[in-house]
N, C-alpha and C positions, 0 to 999 in steps of 0.2 A: 571456582564454580561460576557457571554462567547460567542466566535465566533464559528459558525458551518456552514459547507457548505452543501447545499441542491442541489442535482443533479437531473435533469430532462432531459427527451428526448424531442427534438423538431424536426419538419418537415419543413425545409426551402422552400420557393418559389424558382422558377428558378432564379429570380433576386438576392435573398439573397444567394442562393447557389454560384452564380458567385462572388458576393462580398466577401463571406467567403473564396472562393478559392483564390482570389487575396490577401486577408488579411493573410491567412495561409502562402502563398508563399512569401509575403513580410517579414513577421516575420521570416520565415526560412532563407530567403536571408540575412537579416540584422544580425541575430544571427551568421551564418556562416561567413559572411564577416568581421564582427567585431572580431570574434574569431580568424580568420586568421590574421588580422591586429595586434591584441595584441600579438599573438604567434610570428609573424615575427619581431615585434619591440623588443622583448626580446632576440631572438636568433641573430638577425642581429646587433642590436644596444645596447643591454643589457639595454633596456628602459622598465620600468614597467608602463603599461597603466591601469589607474583606470576607475571608472565609468565616471567621468568628461570627461576624454580624449575619452572614447568610445562614450559618447554622442556627443561630438564635431565631431567625425568621422561620426556619423550618420547625423548631420547637413550638413556636407560637401557632403555626398552622395546624399542628397535630392537636392542640387544645381547643381550636375553634370548631364549633358544631358543624359549620359548612364544609370543613375539610377533615373531619375526624376519620374519614374512610382511609386516610393515610396510615392509620394504626392497623389496618387489616393485613398489611404486608410487612416483610422484614425491614427493619430501619436501616440496615447496612447499605443496600442499593441506593437509598435516598441520600445518605451521607456521602457515598462514593461519587454520585453524580455531581454533588456540590464541589468535591475535590477536583473533579475533571473540569467543571466550570471555572474554578480558580486558576487552573493551568491554562485554560483557553484565554482568560483575561491576562495573565502573565505574558503568553505568547503575543497577544495583541499590543500590550504596552512595550514589549521589547521589539516590536516591529517584524515579528516572524509570521503573523497571521492577521486575518481580518477580525472585525468585532465579532463576538460569538453570535450565532444564529439561533433562533427558536427551533425546537425540535418538532418534526411533523410525524403524525401517526402512519402515514403512508410509506414512509422510508424504513430503513433498518431499525429495529428496536433492540435494545440491549440493557442488561442489568448486571453489575459487577458485585460479586460476594467475596468477602474475606473469610478467614478461617473460622470466625465466630459464627458465620451464617451458613455453613455447609459442613457435612461430614463425608470423609472418604475413607472407606474401610473394605478391605477384601475386594477391591475392584469395583465397588459400588459407590455411587455419588448420590447423597441425599441432601436436598436443599431445605433451608429453614421453612417452616410452615407447611412442609409437604410430608406425607405419610409413607410414600413409596419412593424407592430410588429411581433415578432416571434410566431409561432404556437406551443406553448408549451403544453405538456401533464402534467397538474399540478396534481401530485399524492397527494400532501398535500399543505396547505397554508404556505406561508412564515411568520415567526413570526415578521419580521420587513423589512424595506426597505434595499435591499442588498447594501453593501459598494463596493464590486467588484464582477464582474462576469467573468467566464472563459468559453468561447465557444470552444468546441472541436469536432473533427471528428476522430473516431477510424478506424482501418484497415478494418473493416467490412463495412465502409460506413455509420455508424450511427452517428447522430449529438446529442450533449449533451450540456447543459448549467449548470454551477455550480454557485450557488449564495451564496456568503459569507455574513451571516447575524448575528446579535447579538441576542442571546436568553438567557432566564434564565433557567438553568437546573433544573428539578424537582427531589428533593431528595426522595428517596424511604424510607419507614418506616424501622426502625431498627428491624433486625431479629437475633436470637441467632445462626443461622446456620453458619458453617464454613466448607470449603472443601479444599482438596488437589487435585491437578491434575497432572496426569502423562501423557505426550504426548507420542504418539506411532504411529505405522503404521498399525497393525492389527486392532486396534481401534484408532480413531483420538485422543481420550484421555479416560482415566479411572479415576474415582473419588475415593476418599478415602471411600466413601459409598459403593463401589463396582458396580457402574453404569458404563456400557459400552456403548459407542455411536456408535461403528461400524465405518467403513471406506467406504464412498460411492465410492471412486476410479473413479472420473469422467473422468480422462484421459483414463483409461482402458475401461470405458463404451462407449466412442466415438472413441476408437481406430480403429475400422473397418471403420467407416465413414471418419475419418481422413486420413487413408491410402488410400482410394478410391479417395478422393479429391486431395491428394498429388500426386498420380499416374497420375491422369488427368492433373495436372499442369505440371508435368515433360514432358509430350508429346506435349505441346504447343510451338509454335515457339517464340523465344525470341523477345520481343519488339511488339508482336501482340496484338490485342484487346481481342482475345480469351484467351491469357495468363493472361491478366489483370483480365478477369472474373473469370478465374479459381483460380487466386491468392486470389480474394475476397471471393471465396467459401471456401478456406482453412482458411481464416481470420474469416469467420463466425462460422466455427466449433470451433476455438480456442476461439472466443467470447462466444459461448455457454458453453464451459467448464469453463471459467473463471466466467461467471455469475452464474452458478450452484454452484461452489465452494464458491463464495461470499455470496450467498443467505444462504447456509448451515452454513457457519461460523457466519454470523450475527445472525441467529436464535439460535444457540448454545451458543454464547457469551452472548446474551440477556438473555437467561434462566439462565445461571450461575450467572450473575450479579444480576438478580431479586431475586433469591432464597437464596443467601449467602451474609452475612455481610463481611466475610474475605475469600479471595481467594488466595491460595498458589500455586505457579507454579515454574517450573524450568526455569533458565536463560540459554537457549540453545544458542550456537553460530551456527545458521543455515548455514551461509555462509561456515564455516569450514566443517560442516557435508556433505554439497553438493559435497565435493571433492571425496567422496566415490562413485565410478562409478556404483556400484551395487545398491545403495540406493538413489542416487541423483534424480532420476525421481519420485520415491514413496515420498520422502521428499517434493519435490517441489509440488507435487499434494495434499499433506496433508495440506499445508499452515500453518505451525506452527507459523511462524513469524507474519503473518497477524491475526491469532487468538489471539495471546498474545497482539498484538497492539490494537485490538478491546476491549479485556478485560481492557486494561489500560485506555483508554479515557472514556469508558462506566462506569467503576467503579469510576472515578473521577466525572463524571456528577451525578451519583447516590448516592454520599457520601459513597461509599464502600472503602474497603482497599485491595489492591493488593500487595502481597509480593512475591518476587522472591528469591529463595535461590541459593547458589553458585552452579555453573554448575558441580563442582567436588565432590559435596556431594554424598556419596555412597548410594543413595536412594534404588537402586535395590539390592545391596548386604547386606544391613543391615537388621537384623531381627527386625521387628516392636515390637515384644513381649519382647525380652530380650536385644537387642542391639548388638548382635554378628555380626561381619562383616566378610563375606566370602572372601576368597583370590581372587577367580575368579567367574565370573557369565556371561558365554558366552550367546549370544543372542538366541540360539536355546533352552535353558532351560527356560521354561515358568512357571514351578512350581518346588518348592524345599522345602527340610525339614531342619530346623535349627538344626545343630549337638549339640547345647547346650541344648535347651529347647524342642526339637522335635516337634516344631510348624510347621504345614504345611502351606506354603505361595503360593498364586498366585503371580507371579512375578509383575505384573502391579499393582494390588490392594495393595500389600505390599509397593511398591514404593510410591504410592499415599498417603498411610497412613504416611509414613516417611516424605514425603514432607509437609504434613499438620503439623506434629509435629515440624518439623524444622522451618517452617514459623511462627508458633505460638511462638516458642521460640525466634526467632529473633525479632518478633514484640513486645514481652514482655520486652525483655532485651535491644533491641536497638543496639546490637553490635554483633560481631562474636561469635558463640557458637559452640565449638567442630569442628572447620573447616568449619562452615557455614558462609555465608555472605549474607546480604540483599542487593539486587539490587533495588534502589529506583525507582519504577515505578510510583506509585500513592499513594496518602494517603488521609486521611480525610481533608476536608477544615475547 
């Protein structure tokens, strides 16, 4: 069995909206207060506070008259936020992330509930401290009873509930097709079969609408209700762009996984590439990292194989016909002719063919081949 999150939108009643607002506020307050407590303890007394100490601090806060309002909401989301904070510290000390940041009320708000803090019965979800079930727009049935749920509110004011359930992934029938994928900006990706997907450029599509909303926001008085409304309009445009991007990536990744048994991609360091000021916006809009992430877990569920080759493999400079490697290949050169075998290449298609060949070689030999390396993303179960 595998765990999978199913996300749905719901529409809270006025009472539920007030309860969720208090819950989000208490979760944010506890997270920030305990983070400050742990930070000060280390810098002032060189004392390291773990999860047990953080939980003790939460118990002390509940007994204090100044913070007794924490008892008005369920205790489960407060404890869960401390567990998440402990995970953030572990990732920081292991070198996988930066130091934990304080939470802001203007960004996405969330609260996690375990089984002791919610009830799921006959397709209805009831939260602790709430008298009525959530009005959820069920787009699909849950495969099993959820083990945990996460209620969230985004910057655009929309409410979502994410249900973590156990499900049995359905393996797709074996197919002989294999593909190499070259990620790009002119086209989101080009396959070794010569198929181009194009680039929808969602940010550019909504640039005029975004600029209009941001100009209106800049003219509003700080702290006014009109400024809060204008800020939410900007957030709705951002949400529209994000939803369109995610929808397109899900459709493309699902199509690639359904049609191919082996998928070969590049292991790009997207964070490092974003340091280029000329391409950062376009790279972020393309969503390369999210696309590869979707390919990874969907390939694992469908019993497909995803192979990532070394980022330094010269896929664009290598001739896919004879193997000759060019000294330089600037980005403005989209087509070139091999000086050895005189084969004419399309830059992107040639790179995709090389990525496919390199991925298959790594998959067959299981080790580095001619400077290539396999990045273990997913494999057959």
